[in-house]
C-alpha positions in Angstrom: 129.4 92.1 133.4 127.6 88.9 134.4 126.6 86.4 131.8 123.1 87.2 130.4 120.1 85.1 131.3 117.9 83.3 128.7 114.2 83.8 129.5 111.9 81.3 127.9 108.2 82.0 127.4 106.7 78.6 128.2 103.3 79.7 129.5 101.5 79.6 126.1 98.3 77.6 125.7 99.2 76.1 122.3 95.6 76.6 121.1 96.4 76.4 117.3 98.8 73.5 117.9 96.2 71.4 119.7 98.5 70.1 122.5 101.4 71.3 124.6 104.3 72.4 122.4 106.5 72.6 125.4 106.2 68.8 125.9 106.2 67.7 122.3 109.3 65.6 121.5 111.1 66.6 118.3 114.7 65.4 118.9 116.3 61.9 118.5 116.5 61.5 122.3 113.1 63.0 123.2 114.3 66.6 123.2 111.7 69.3 122.9 112.2 72.3 120.8 113.4 74.7 123.5 116.1 72.3 124.5 117.9 73.3 121.4 117.5 77.0 122.1 119.0 76.5 125.5 121.8 74.5 124.1 122.6 77.2 121.5 122.3 80.0 124.1 124.6 78.2 126.6 127.1 77.7 123.7 127.0 81.4 123.0 127.8 82.8 126.4 124.5 82.8 128.3 124.9 81.7 131.9 121.5 80.7 133.3 117.9 80.0 132.3 114.6 81.3 133.5 111.2 79.9 132.5 107.9 81.7 132.5 105.4 78.9 133.1 101.8 78.1 134.0 101.0 76.4 137.3 99.9 73.3 135.4 103.0 72.8 133.3 105.8 74.0 135.7 106.5 70.5 137.1 106.8 68.9 133.7 109.1 71.7 132.3 111.2 71.7 135.5 111.6 67.9 135.4 112.4 67.7 131.7 115.0 70.5 132.0 116.8 68.9 135.0 116.7 65.5 133.2 118.3 67.0 130.1 120.7 69.5 131.6 121.2 68.4 135.2 121.9 70.9 137.9 125.0 72.4 136.4 122.9 75.1 134.6 121.3 77.6 137.1 117.5 77.8 136.4 114.5 79.6 137.9 110.8 79.6 137.3 108.1 82.3 137.5 104.4 81.6 137.1 102.2 83.6 134.7 98.9 83.0 136.5 96.7 84.4 133.7 97.4 84.4 129.9 97.7 88.2 129.6 100.4 88.3 126.8 104.1 88.1 126.3 104.7 91.6 127.7 103.0 90.6 130.9 105.1 87.4 131.0 108.4 89.3 130.7 107.3 91.9 133.2 106.8 89.0 135.7 110.5 88.3 135.9 111.1 91.6 137.8 113.1 90.8 140.9 114.0 87.3 139.6 116.3 88.1 136.7 119.0 90.7 137.3 121.3 92.1 134.7 121.0 91.7 130.9 118.7 89.0 129.5 117.3 87.6 126.2 113.7 86.5 125.6 112.7 83.7 123.3 109.7 81.5 122.5 109.6 77.8 123.1 108.1 77.0 119.7 110.7 78.7 117.5 114.2 77.4 116.6 116.4 80.5 116.1 119.9 79.1 115.3 123.1 79.5 117.3 124.2 82.5 115.2 121.2 84.4 116.4 121.9 83.8 120.1 125.6 84.6 119.6 124.6 88.0 118.0 122.3 88.8 120.9 124.9 87.8 123.5 127.5 90.0 121.8 125.1 92.9 121.8 124.2 92.4 125.5 127.9 92.6 126.5 127.8 96.2 125.4 124.7 97.1 127.5 124.9 99.0 130.7 122.5 100.5 133.3 121.0 103.9 132.5 117.8 105.9 132.0 117.6 104.7 128.4 117.3 100.9 128.3 119.4 99.3 125.6 118.0 96.4 123.6 118.1 94.4 120.4 115.9 92.1 118.3 116.8 89.5 115.8 114.8 90.3 112.6 114.1 87.4 110.2 112.7 87.9 106.7 109.0 87.5 106.9 108.8 85.2 103.8 111.1 82.7 105.5 108.9 82.5 108.6 105.6 81.4 107.3 103.8 78.1 107.8 102.3 76.0 105.0 99.5 74.9 107.4 97.8 78.1 108.4 98.2 81.8 109.3 100.8 83.2 111.7 101.3 86.3 113.8 104.4 88.4 113.3 105.7 91.6 114.7 107.0 93.7 111.7 110.0 95.9 112.6 110.2 99.5 111.1 113.6 101.1 111.1 114.9 104.6 110.9 116.6 103.9 107.6 119.5 102.1 109.2 119.6 99.3 111.8 117.7 101.0 114.6 114.1 100.0 115.3 111.7 103.0 114.9 108.6 101.0 115.7 107.0 97.5 115.8 103.6 96.6 114.2 101.8 93.4 115.3 100.2 91.7 112.3 98.0 88.7 112.8 96.8 85.8 110.6 99.4 86.3 107.9 99.0 84.0 104.9 99.9 83.9 101.2 97.4 84.4 98.5 97.9 85.0 94.7 101.6 85.9 95.2 101.0 88.3 98.0 100.8 88.1 101.8 97.8 89.3 103.7 97.2 89.8 107.4 95.4 92.1 109.8 96.1 94.4 112.7 94.9 93.6 116.2 92.0 96.1 115.5 91.0 94.1 112.3 92.4 96.4 109.6 93.6 94.5 106.5 97.4 94.6 105.7 99.3 93.6 102.6 102.9 92.6 102.9 105.7 91.8 100.5 107.5 89.0 102.4 110.8 91.0 102.6 109.9 92.8 105.8 112.1 92.0 108.9 110.0 90.5 111.7 110.6 89.7 115.3 110.2 86.1 116.2 110.4 87.1 119.9 114.1 86.8 120.2 114.9 90.0 122.0 117.8 91.2 124.1 117.5 93.8 126.9 119.9 95.6 129.1 119.6 96.0 132.9 116.4 97.6 134.2 114.0 96.4 131.4 111.8 94.2 133.6 111.2 97.0 136.1 110.3 99.5 133.4 108.1 97.0 131.6 106.2 96.2 134.8 105.5 99.9 135.3 104.3 100.1 131.7 102.1 97.1 132.2 100.5 98.5 135.3 99.7 101.7 133.4 98.2 99.7 130.5 95.8 97.9 132.9 94.3 101.2 133.8 94.4 102.7 130.3 93.6 100.0 127.7 92.9 101.4 124.3 89.6 100.4 122.7 90.1 97.5 120.4 93.6 96.7 121.7 92.4 93.4 123.1 93.2 91.6 126.3 96.9 90.8 125.7 99.8 93.0 126.7 102.2 91.9 123.9 105.9 92.4 124.2 106.1 93.8 120.6 103.4 96.4 121.4 105.2 97.3 124.7 108.5 97.8 122.8 106.8 99.9 120.2 105.4 102.2 122.9 108.7 102.4 124.9 110.7 103.3 121.7 108.2 106.1 120.9 108.4 107.3 124.5 112.2 107.4 124.4 112.6 104.8 127.1 114.1 102.1 125.0 116.7 102.0 122.2 116.6 98.8 120.0 119.1 97.6 117.4 117.9 95.4 114.6 120.2 92.3 114.2 119.7 90.6 110.8 118.7 87.0 111.5 120.1 83.9 109.7 116.9 83.2 107.7 117.9 79.7 106.9 118.4 79.0 110.6 114.9 79.6 111.7 112.1 77.0 111.8 108.9 77.2 113.9 106.1 75.1 115.2 102.8 77.0 115.0 100.6 74.3 113.8 100.7 70.5 114.6 101.7 69.7 111.0 104.8 71.9 111.4 106.4 69.4 113.7 107.3 67.0 110.9 109.5 69.6 109.1 111.1 70.6 112.4 112.1 67.0 113.1 113.6 66.8 109.6 115.6 70.0 110.2 116.9 68.7 113.5 117.7 65.3 112.2 119.9 66.9 109.5 121.5 69.2 112.0 122.5 66.3 114.2 123.9 64.4 111.2 126.0 67.5 110.3 127.3 67.7 113.9 125.6 71.0 114.7 123.7 69.4 117.6 124.6 66.3 119.7 122.6 63.1 119.1 121.5 63.4 122.8 121.5 66.7 124.7 121.1 64.8 127.9 124.3 62.7 127.3 126.2 65.8 126.1 125.5 67.6 129.4 125.3 64.7 131.9 127.5 62.0 130.3 
């Protein structure tokens, strides 16, 4: 089977961050956060990279990728013309990405162990009427920000390691020893912090993009009241699991390996984490020099 593709969701507007996360340097040689995810994925058996971008940031992302990784890593780009959600973004790779692929954000650092687990799982996937998938689940309490609320997709299981459903929870914050959030419809939710949540590091077998596009097209004609204007990947996975179209394994994430950048103040901690990782030899001091000499 061909090496899987890493699909990076780089079309976000970074509203809570206040500026483009995809262009914010966090590494010692000007690296942006997703450079490290690409480095980890390539080190774990992924063979090419595909970016979902906006028309106004495609050139900057393309130029930065080529400057860092050169032309030795195959890459492609697809434009998400309207911000219609992560499910819509992944559906847009139909016809561009063939074979198994992983999806990740550009504002989360997942850790090489997580990419290696997804790559290993994708090696076992094969074409069929039931799409095979996986998601890396991190402990909710390890994924919060000190600087404001976050959105997380809470994974429900069948009692084992198979995902039975996914619940999107918004504006999660701590208060009086508990975590509180709300559903997309506005209903309040209380959480313990021990739930396993998706940080949008998914793996999917062949055929997922085609099925997802058909599901998206159906959604545009049958949007449930209160569902909002975004076609979220987590909601799409939840629907496809219930419809018997998708089988998803939950892969426990390395909680200490995750760090995110939701709010501008989060960037300071991320730089500290990366500086320590470079000092310990887990990342090169310059990704550009490591790939291009």
